[in-house]
N, C-alpha and C positions, 0 to 999 in steps of 0.2 A: 682318478675316479672321483666323482662328485660326492661330497659328504652331505649328511642330513642338514647340518648347520648352514653350509653354503647354499643349499637349495632353499631353505627357509629365508635366509637373508636376501636372496635374489627375488623371491616372491613378495617380500615386504617392501621392496623399493617402490617409491611413488609412481615411476614410469612403467612399472610392470602391469601387463594385462594378461588374463588367463590364457594359458598355452596348452596345446596337446603335447602328448608324450614325444611326438616326432619333433615338434618345434623346440621342446627342451632338450632332446637329444642333439639337435643341431646347435643349440646354443652352447651347450657344454662340450661340444666337439668330441662326442663318443664315437670311436671307430671300431674298437675290438668288440667281437660278439659276446664274449664272456663279460666284458665291462657293460655292455648294453643289457644283458640279462640281469646283472646285479643292480643296474640302475632301475629297471622295471620292478624288481623286487623291493627296492627302497621306496619307490613311489606307492606301491600297493600297501606296505606296511605303514607308511605315514598316513595314508588315506584311511586305513582301518583304525588307526589310533586317534583320527580326528585332527591331526596336526596340519593336514592339507585337505581340501575338498575337491571332489570331482563333479563338475557341473553336468547339466543335461546334454551339453554339447561336447562332452568328454574333454573338458579343459580343466586344468589344475590351478588352484589359488588357495591362498591362506584364509582361514575363517574371519579374521578381524577386518579384512578388506571386503568381505561380504556381508557386513553388519551382523556378524555372529560372534559369540563369546564362548570360549572354551574354558571349562572349569569343573569343579566337583561340587556335586549336589549335597546340601546339608538340610535334612528334613527336620520338621517339628512334629511332636506327637499329635498336634492338632490338625495336621494335614498339609499345611503350606511348607514352603521350603526357600532356601536361598542358594544361589549359585555363587561359590567362592572362585573368582576368576584366577587363572594362572598368571595373567597379567597383573602384577602387584599394584600397579597404578590405578587400575580400574576398580570402581566401587562395587560392592556386592549387588546381586541382582535378585529381587524378590519374585518368587513364583507362587502364583495362586494355586489352590488346591485343584481347580478345574484344568489348569495348564500343565499338570505334572507329567502327563503322558505315560503313565506306568513306571516312573523312575523310583528308585529306592535309595536309601541313604548311602552316600558314598560313591555313587555312580559318576563316572566321567561323562559329561554331556556337552552338547553344543546348544546355546540358548540365543534367542533373538530379543533384544530390547524393544518393547512394544509401547511403553508409556513412561511418564515421569509424573509422580504424584505432587501434591501441593508442598510437601516437605523437601522436594528435590530428590527423593529416592527413586531408583530406577525399578521399573517392573517389567517382566518379560515372560516368555514361554519357552518350553523345551522343543527344540527342533529335531535333535537326534541324540540317541544314547550311544556313546562311543564305546564305553567299557563298563560292564557290570561289576559292582563291588561286592555284592551279596550273593553268594552261591549257596550257602547253607544257613538255615535258621534254627535257633534253639528255642523251644517253647513248650507249652502244656498241651497235651493231646486230648482231644474230645472225640469220642467215638459215637456216631450216629447211624450205627448198623451198616447201611450200604455205603456210607462215605464218612469222612472224618475231617477235622480241622486242627491245625496247630496254631495255637495262640502265641505269638512271638513274645519272648521275654523283653526284647528291644522295642520299647514303646514308640521309637521312631519308624518302625515298620508298622503302618497304621492298619494294614488289612491281614486277616488270617490266611494261612496257607491251606488250600484245599487238598485233601488226600483221598484218593480212591481206595476202595476196600481191598484191592489186591495189592496195595502198596503199604498196608498197615505193618507188616512184618511182625505180628504179634503184639503190637502196642495196645494198651487199654486206657480208658479214661483215667486222668490223674497222673499219668506218668510224664516225666520230662524226656523229651526226645530231640534228636537232631534230624532235620528234614533237609534233603537235597532238593533244590529248586529245579523243576523240569521246564516249566514255562512260566514267564514273568507275567505280571498283571498288564491287562490291556483294556482300556475303557472301564466298563463295569465288571469285567471278568477278573476273578481273583487269580492269584498265582497258584500254580499246581506243583506239588512236590511228592516225594516219596520218603518214608522213614528209613534212615540208614544206620541209626544207633538209638538204642533205648538206654538212657542214663539211669533210670530207676524212678520209683514213686517220688513225688515232690517232697513228701515228709520224711524220706529216708535220710539217715545221717550222711553227710558229705555230698548229697546230690545237689544242694544249693550252690556250693562253691564250684563243683564240676560244671554246672550250667553256666556260670559266669565265665569260666575258662573257655567253654565251647562258644559262648556268645561272642566273645571278643577274638576268637581264633587263636588263642594262645596254644602253643605246642607243649605237649606234656613230656614227650621223650624225644630223644635224639635218634636220627637214622643210624643204621649199622655202620655205614661207611664213615660217618663223623665219629662214632664211638671208636672205630678202628684206628683213625688218625690220632685221637686223643690217647689211646692206649700206647701208641708208638713213641709218645714223648718220654724223655729220660726222667728218672726219679731224682737225680742229683746232678750237679755241675762239676765238670772236671777242670783241672788246672790248665789243661791244654786249650780248652775253649776260652778261657779268660785271657790267656796270653795271645791266642790267635786273633781274637777280636779287638785287642787293644783296649780293653776296659780298664778304667781307673779303679784301683783297689781301695775300698773304703771300710774294710772289715775291721779295722782297728778303731773305728769311730764309735762313739756312744749314741747308737740309733736305736729308736724305740718305735713300736706301733701302738696307737691308742684307737680302740674301736669299742663297739658295744659287746656286752657279755656274750650274746648269741652269734656273733659274727664269725664266719669261717673263711671267707674270701678277703684276706688281708692284702690290699693292693697298694697301700701307701705307708711310708714310714718317714720320721723326721728326726733331725738333730739340730741343736743350737749350741753356739759357744761364743765367748767374748774374746775378740782378737786383741793382740797386744797394742794396737793403736786405739782401743776403746770401742771400736765399732762391734756390731752384733752380726754373726754369720748364721744364716738359716739355710739348712739343707732339706730339700723335699726329694724323696726317692720313691719312684713309682715302678711297680713290677713291669718288666719288659715282656708283655704278652705277645707282641708282634714277632718276637724271635721264634716263638713256637707256633703261631697261627700265621702261616704264609699266605700271601695274596693269591687269590683264585683257588685255593684249596677247599675241600669240603667243609672244614671247620670255618673258614672265612665266609663261605656262602651262607652256612647256617647262621653265623653270627650277624651277617648283614640282614637276613630275613627276620631274625628276632629283634634286632635293634638294640635291646637292652634287657637286663634282668627285670623280672616283675616280682615285687614283694607283696604277696597276698597276706591275709590275716593268718592263715594257718599253714602256709608253705611258700617256698621261693621257686620261681621258674627261671633257672639260670640261662645266661646268654651262652655260656660255654659249659662243657661237660665238667662234672666234679673232679675228674681226673686232673684237670688243668686248673680250675678256679679254686679248689681247695688243696691242690698238690703243689706242683712244681712252680706255679705262678703265684702262690700265696706266700707272703713274706712271713713265714712262721719263725719263731725265735730260735736262735742258735744254729741255723742252717744258712748255707751259702745261696744267694739268689741273685739273678741278673736284673738290673734295674736301669731306668732312665733317670738321671739326676739333674736337679736345677739348684745351684748354689747362689745365694743372694747376700750381699753385704749391705748393711743399713747403718746410717748415722743414728746413735742412740736417742738423740733429742728430737729431731724432726722426723725420724724414720724414713728419710729419703734414701732410695736405693742408689749406691754409688758404684756398685759393680755387680756382675752376675756371670754365671757360666753354666752352659747346657752341655751334658756329656753322657756317654754310657758308662756304666759302673757295675761293681759287684759289691754286695753288702752282706753283713750278718747282723741281724738285730739282736740286742742284748736281753730284751724283755718284751712280753706281750701284755700291754697295759690295757685297762678298761677305763672308760669315762668315770665310772663310779669310784674307782680306787684313786685316780688322779685328782678327782674333786675332794675326796677325803684328805688326801695328803696336802693339798694347797689350802684347804679350809681348816686343817688340823682338827678333823672330826674324829679320827681314829688313830690312836697311838700305836697299835699293833701294825696297822698297815704302813704307818710312817716308818716304823722300825724295820719292817720287812724290805722296804725299798729305800733304805737309808742312803745308799750310794747315788740314788737318782733324784733325791729331794731338791738339791741345788739346781739340777738341770730343769726340773719342772718349775721351780720358781723363776728361772731365767725365761723359760717358755712363756709363763704368764706375763712377765714384764714385756716381753716382745709383742706378744699377741695384743695386749692392751694398747700398746704404742702404734701397732698397725691399725687396729680399729679406730683409734683416735685420728690417725692420719686420713683414713677413709671418710670419716664423718666430716672432717674439715674440707675435704675435697668435694663433699655434697652427696655421698652415697645414701640411698634410702634404706632404712633398716626397719622392716616390719617385724614386730614381736607378737606373732599369733601363736596361740597354744595349740599343740598337736597332741594326739592321744594314740594309745596302743590297746588294742582288744586282746585280752588274754583268753585263750581257749584251751579246753581239756583235750584228752586223747580222742574223744568222739567228735571234736569240733564244736562243742557247745561253749559259748562265751560264759566265762566265770567272773571276769572283772574288766573294767576299763580304767586304765591308769594314764596319767599325763606324762608326755615325754619332756624331760627336763632339759633345759638349755643352760647348762652350768658353765663354768670357766673352762672345764675340760673340752666340752664341745666347741666353745668359742676359739680355743687354741688351734685345733685342727682346721676349723673353719677359716681362720685368718691366714693360716700358713698355706692352705690350698689356694685361696684367692690370690695371694701374692705370687705363687708359682704359676698359676694359670695366666695371670696378666703378663708376667715376664716372658713366658714362652710364646704367648700370642704376639707380643710387640717384636720379639726377636725374628720370628719367621715371617712376619708381615713385611719387614724391611729387606728380607732376603728374596721377596717376590716369588716365592714358590707356591705351588697349589697347596691350599691348606683349608681346614674347617674352623670356623669361628662360632662362638656362641654370642648371638646378638640379641638385643633388647631395644626395639625401636621406640621412638618418642611417642607419647599418646597423641591421638588426633586432636585437632583444635576444638572440635565440637564436644568431645568428652571432657577435655581439659577445662573448657569454658563452663560446662555444666557443674563440674566439681568445684571450681572457684566460686560459682554462684552459691552452691550448697554450703561451702565453708563460710561464705560471707553471711549466711543467715544465722551463724552462730558467733558472729562478731570476729571472725578470723580472716585475715587478708593473706593472699598468696601472690608474692611479688613476681613480676616477669616482664620481659621486653616484647612489646607487640603481642603476637600470638604465641610466643614461646616461653617456656618456664624452665629454669635450670633445676635439676634434681635437688640442689641445695636448698632451694626455697621450699620444696615439699618436705625435706628432712627437718628444716627449721620448724615447719608447722607441726610435724609429729613430735618434736621435742616440746613445743608449746603446750600441746594437748595431752602430754603424758600425765597420767594420774587423774585427769579430769573425767567428767561424766560423758563428754563428747568424744573421748579417745576412741572407743569401739566404732562408733558411727562413722567418724571422719576417716579413720584408718581403712575401714571396709570400703567406703566409697572411693578412697584414693586408689586402692588396689583395683577396684573394678573399672577404673577410668584408664588403666594402663593396658598395653598390649602384652601378649604372651611372649616369653623368650623362645628362641628357636635357633636352628643350626643354619648356617649360611656359608657359601664359598668365598665371600669377600667380608672384610672387616668393616662393620657399620657402627661399632661401638655398642656399649651396654649402658642404657639410660639409668636402670636401677642402681647400678654400682658406680655410676658416674665415671666409667672407665672407657678409654678410647680404644683399647685393645683387650680382647677377652676370648678365652677358648676353654675347652674342657680337656685337660691333660692328665687328670689325676685318678681316673677310674677305668682303666682299659679292660678290667675283668667283667664289668657290668654295663659298659656303654661302648657301642661300636664306633662312635666318632673319636673317642680317645684312642681306640686301637688303631684307626686309620692314621691319626695324627703321629702316634709312636712310629708307624711304619715309614712315614715321610721323614720325620726327624732322624731315625737311624740311617736312612739313605743319604741324607744330607751330611750327617756327621762322618759317615764312612767314606764319603767322597770329597773330603777336604773342605766342607762347608758350603757345598753347592750341589744342586740336583743335576744329574746327568741329563744331557739334552734329550736323549730318546725317551726319557721318562716324563718329560714335562707335558707333552701333549696328551698322553693316555690319562695321567692323573688329573690334569685340568678339565678333561671332559667328563670324568667320573664324579668330581667333587659336588657339583650341584644336585646330581641324583642321590648321592649318599646323604647330603644335607636334608633333602626332602624326605627320603625314606626314614631317616633317623628321627626327624621331628614328628612324623606320623606315628611311628611305632612308640615314641615317647608319649604321645597323647593316648594311644591305645592302653599303654601300661598304666597310666594315671587313671584313666577311666575304670579299668578293671580293679585297681587298688581301692578306688572310692566305692565301687559297687560292692565289693566284699566287705568293706568297712561299715557301709550303711546297712547291709544285710545282717551282719552280726550285732550291730548296735540295736537294730530293731528287734532281733531275737532276744538280746539281753533284757530289753524292756518288756517282754511279753508277760513275765510273771509280776510285773510291777504296775499293772493296770489298776487304777484306783488310789495308788500312793501319791503323796503330795511332795513337791520339791520347790526349791528356789532357783529360779533361772533369770537369765538376762536376755532382753530383746535383741536378737541378732539381725533381724531383717524385718522390714515393714513393706507390705504390698497392698494392692487394691483388694486382694481377696483374703487378707489376714496378716498375721505376724509370726515370724519364726522366733522360737525361744530356745536358747542354748543353756543346758544345765551345767553344773559344776564339772561333771564328767565328760563334757563336750558332746553329749547326746543332743541332737537337735530335733525339734518337733514343731508342728504348726497349730496355731490356734486360728481357726477359721473365723471369718467375720460373722458368719451366722451364729457362731457359739458365743459371741459377745452380746448377751441378751439383756444387759442393763441399759442399753441405749442404742441409738443408731449412729454408726461412725462413718466419718467421711475420711478418705485418704487424701492427704495433701503431699503430692510428690516432691515439691521443692523442699519441704521440711522433713520428708520421709517420716510422716506422723499420721496416726489415726486420732481424729478428734471427735468427741461425742457431740451430737447435735443438741442435746438437752442438758447434759450434766457438764459439758465442756471438758470432760476428762481427756487427757492426752497420753498416748503411748508413742514413745519414740524409741529409736535404736539406743541401746545402753541402759534403759530403765530396768530395775529389778522387779520381778513379779512373782507371785505365788501361783503355781499351777498344779494340776492334777492330770495324771496320765489317763486319757480317755480311751484311746483306740490304737491298735498297732496293726497295720496292713502289711502282711508278710509277702504278699505278691508284688506290691510296689515298694516294699522296704521303707515305708513311711510311718511316722508316728503323729498322732494327734493329741494335743493337750487342751485342757480347758481351764478357765480361771477358777481359783478357789473363791467361795463366797460371792460368786456372781449372781446378783439378783435378777430375776426374770424381768424382761422389758415391760410386761403388762402386770406387774405386781400390784399396782394400785388400781387396777381396772376391776370394776364390779362384775361378778359372774352372773350371767343371765339365767343360770340354771339353779345353782346352789351357792348362796353367799357364804356358807360355812365352810366350804372346802373346794377342792378341785372337782371338775365335772366328773361324775362317776359313770358306771356302766348303765344306770337307769336314767341318765339325763334325758334321753328322748322321751321316756314315759312321762317324766315330771313335766317337760315342756308341753307335751300333748295334754296332760291333765290341767295344767294351768291355763292353756289356751281355751279349753272347753269351759272351764269354770268362769274365766273372765268374760267369755261371750255370754254366759248366763247372768252376768251381773254380780257374781261372787268373786271379788278381787283377791288374788293370792299374791303375796309379796315374794321377794327374792329367796327368802327362807325356804320356799317350797311347801310350806304348811298353809292351811286354810285359816287365816287370821282375821277375816272380815275385811274392812276397808283400811285397816292399819297396815297391812302388808308386813314391811320390816318391823313396824312398831316404833314407838318413840317413848323415851322415859319422861322427861320433863323439858320445858322450854329452856330452863336455866342451864341444865346439863348439856343440852344440845348446842346452845349458844357458846358455852365454854369450850366444847370440843371443836366447834367451828373456828374460834378465835385461836385456839392452840394450833390447829392445823395450819391456818393462814400464816401464823408467826413462823412455824417450822418451815413452810415453803419459802417464805421470804428470807430467812436465815440461809437456807440452802442455796438460793439464788445469789445472795451476796457472797457466800463462801466460793461458789463457783467462779464468780467474777474475780474475786481476789486471788484465786489460785492460778490465774493465767500467767504463764511465764512472760518475762519482760520481752524476749525476743519474738514472741507471738502476739504481743499486745497491740501492735500497730498493723494496720492494713488487713492481713489475713484473718486475724481473729474478729476484727470488727465486721468483715464482710461475711465470713463463713458461719461463725459461731453466734455473735451477739446480734446479728441482723441489722447492724447499723449501715451496711452498705447498700448499694442499689438493690431494691427488692421489688419484685413484681407485685402490683396492687391487685388485691382480689376484689372482684365485684361485690358490692353490697346488695343484700336481698331486700326487697320491699316487704314490710311487715304485713301488708294487706293480702299477700299471696299465701300467707301461712297462718291466717287467723282460724281457720276451721279445721277440726279434726274430729273424728268419731272413734268410738271404741271398736268399731269394725276394722279400723286401720291398725289397731294395736296388735292383734294376732299376725297380721300380714307382715308388719314391721319386724315382729319377733322372729318369724320364720325366715325372712330375708336376712336377718342378722346371723342366723345359724349357718346360712350358706353364703356368706359374704364373699365378694370377689377379693383377690389379693390387693388390688388398689384400695378397696374400702377397709380391708384389715390393716393396711399400712396407715391410712388416715386415722383409723381408730386407735391404733397403738401409739400414734403421736398426740392423742388427746383431742382429735377433731372428728366430727361426723363427716361422712362422705359428701354431705350436702352443705358444708360450711355453717353448721349450726352454732349458736352461741354456746360458750362453755359456762355451765351452771352447776351448782351443787344439787344433788338430788333432793327434791322437797319431801318432807315427811309431814303428814297431817297430824294435828294434835290429837291427844287422847288415845294413841295407840299403845300397844303393849310394849314392855321393856325389850331392848334388843337382846337377841340371843348371843350365846358365847362365841359362836362362829362369826356373827356380825361385829362383835367387839374386836375380835382378832383381826378381822379384815379392815376395820376402821383404823386400828393402830398401825397396821402394816402400811396403810396409805400415807401416814405421816412422813415416813422416810423414803417413800417412792413416788414415782410419777403418777399423778391422777390419770385414770382413764377417762372415757367419756362419761358425762353425767347421766345418771339413770333416774327414772321417775318412780312413783310409788308402786307400779306394776313390775318393776325390774327391767323396763324397756329403755333403750338409749333415748335421751332427749334429742329430738330433731328439730326443735324450734317451733313446734306446733301447739305447745301448751302454754297458756297464759299463767303469769304469776301475779302476785299483788303489786310487784314493782311496775308491771305493765299498766295496771289499772290506775296506779297513782298519778302517772303523768299522761293519762288519756291515750295510752298505747303508743306514744311517740318513740319510746325506746324499744318497743317490741320488735324482736328479730334482729336487732343490732349485734354484731359479733363482738365489738369492743365498745368501750365508753361507759360502762357501768361504774359508777364511782365507788371506790372502796370495796369492802368485802374480801373475804379470803379467796373466794372463787375466782377473782380476777387476778390474783397474784401469780407470778410465774418466775421461772428461773432466769429468763432473759431480762425481765423487768426488775429483778432484784426484790420482788415482793410488793412493790408499790404499784397501784393502778395508775393509768395515764390521766385519770381525772383529777389528780392532786391529792388532797387530804383524805384520809380514810374516814368514811362515813359509817355510823352505826347501822348494822345490817337490820333490816325490817323483819318482823315475824312472818313466816311462810304460811300459807294456807293451802288447803287441798286444791289441786288443779281443777279447773272447770273443764268438763268434757261432756259430750253428748253421749249418753249411755243408751243402748238399745233396751227396749222394754221387754219384760218377759212375755212368753207366749199367751194369748188370751187378752192382752191389753187392747183397748179400743183406739188408743191414740196411736196415729201413724208416725213412724220415725221421720225426722225432718230430713229433706233432701239436702245433700251437700253439693256445693258447687265443685265442678271438676277443676282440680288444681292444674295450673299451667306447668307444662314441661320446661325444665330449665337445663341448660347444657351443663354437663358434668365437667368439673375441672380435672385435669390430669393430676394424678397423685404425685 
């Protein structure tokens, strides 16, 4: 009988051309009718799964020979997606939103490569959906009387699910529901479904976690037949079992378990001793779960489907029923338990392994220790605890010595050790978060970690050389592209990563981590290094573990909560019970199943991690709900083009959006992962400490928004065109209309909003005005010099010069002729004022940067002599301007200067300097942050006294004199903001 793999291998041959089923039948010499029927069934199944294709001429072939790609779709909340090919050597394929063809996240599809962009990335389109991954959707129900919609919790499902009124099943608006998909989206038609379960109102206790469980398809309970098999397991071990199986008796050894306080599934135990030859003996003993979970049993099928245990914030979804995980398979103290043991002998100085042995055993642990108590004993923190476990103190000290030696050996070998902080959310009985605490990584945790790593490497190497079907935990090397990007990024901070050609040994990365430990760059470089690496996964062949710098590695130590460990135990016991080799009749079945088990276990692991992160984000957001408005100190943990992420001391992370940084316009520099202020040159980088305030909490998206403390508004120095004494109030429109009417009548009203004759703002005396102007110019100059001096050394060359200081290549702006701007009438003033009230975003941007939308010269607002003293609000506004950016200059009517009004400077030189943007010598008005406070003209010249602007004022009604005709101003092209 022809197998699936034989058929695929034949079709992938270069000489193969598509054949009909009759031609394939003849090629494989199928004679028997039953065998022919099975062959047709195999062809049909493979065609339905997309492994082979049936052409229009009824001929079979493989997709890759037809320019098609089979893979899993991975969608993005914005609508586009990527196809992750089953062929690991093939790069991912980008799918545009318009080419999705109704696919949903996780679907198995056939796609065609259609183009390649400038960066060498492949683009394509969906040809066929082979298998649907999403059959149910969890979301919020909205009732619209005759129909309804379910808004999916999974943002990767970008379209709502349509529900007919007859399929509501009693659901009302605001409830979380589970909808079964009846028809999938096609073109512009949305998917249609029916309500199959109502979880409860979205604000009811426990509904939030239940929604996440349903969203990720996590099972809550075990089927009856699985429970029945678990109940059939014995409560204790008999002596006959031990003798019959030939297990090594280790019940006289001093073996202990070390776990967390709330752990109930104790699946690993350890012991250490010093041998007479001076070497150290380490024993790692793992519960033999495979003895109770037989292959192809209901328990085994359920464990395969679950893949692993899931540890949510308020509950655990186990892989095996509690009858096994907390009972006969748990290594509880002072009871006999069946185990798989790995004993290793190490030299005490180099920690080189000189001998090892893997065997079945029976143990009896002497004590159930916790990480906290072991830490207190080793650090001598609690005399009472030390006295209580006095007989084990020497054992724990020897464990510490051995663990530190193993760790030192790993570091010398080049293993990468990331020291990221983890946290745990504490919830009450109702599921409400009460506290967030950090997970400690003390010497007790390090002891178990090092011992488990040593056992995993030993078991992986042993069975690799036996050439038996096995599962390995692999971590592939990072891609050259990502590695090069990280090396360039580290080089910006003055650190070099050594390597040969395009490869880097993990030792070089660990050396870098040691160099940056304790520095300000530690967080940013560690984070970027982790992001440049691939995810670890399970594989049927040993490909090494890059992060651990290990040639052989597997997961052997947690069969209660990981299915790959359970499978490994099953293979190990078969080999050990058959004299060190696998029976021949078992080789083929196991070898065929291992790739499928590896893929399934990797996928279920990702689902579990996503669910755990979702519940943690949910509870952290809920924890911060009652802290809106409170201030905290945080560290910048990420910088993007849309803002920066801040991590607080309790590991809560929130976003400060770019639009909330109101003191300046910030540019994102990807290479330095920094936000740099356009005017102030202020720099925000990963690792910087900032003071924040909790601004918003979005419970639907589980996100938190922060804002900076003491963040000055971007337009703080900008004069208000409505009321200079404060913010624009509710009667701003009335004040504007009143001022417009009075200005047209020749009665000029200043920014203060009151009728003050021609003085407008008013002016005290010339001496006081000049003093304020000089003080302001000096403050701006000092601020500019300070901004220049505060630039870090690593940003002072190249990037800073071009982006911040403007010394790089800059597009020259066209100068305007003064003659085109000489004339203006008071009739234009109200129009200009009204246009300013409804400015376009581009004009607002230009105004916020201190420029008019028509490239007008920057000038201080002129004040006529003899006016009244400034009001209190005006004084406050002027003093605020000293420490903030100046907005556009305003004239005596409170309107922005557009370059149409002459000053005495223009008359002094015959109008030659009129309309010029730059080139006025001296004066505080020409100083800027970029220029350090000095004008380009050279020495500072004493400012000349200002006079009232000369304008053409319309005469009141009844006047015999006609108003002077004004020449139509030439239209000039607007510059792009």
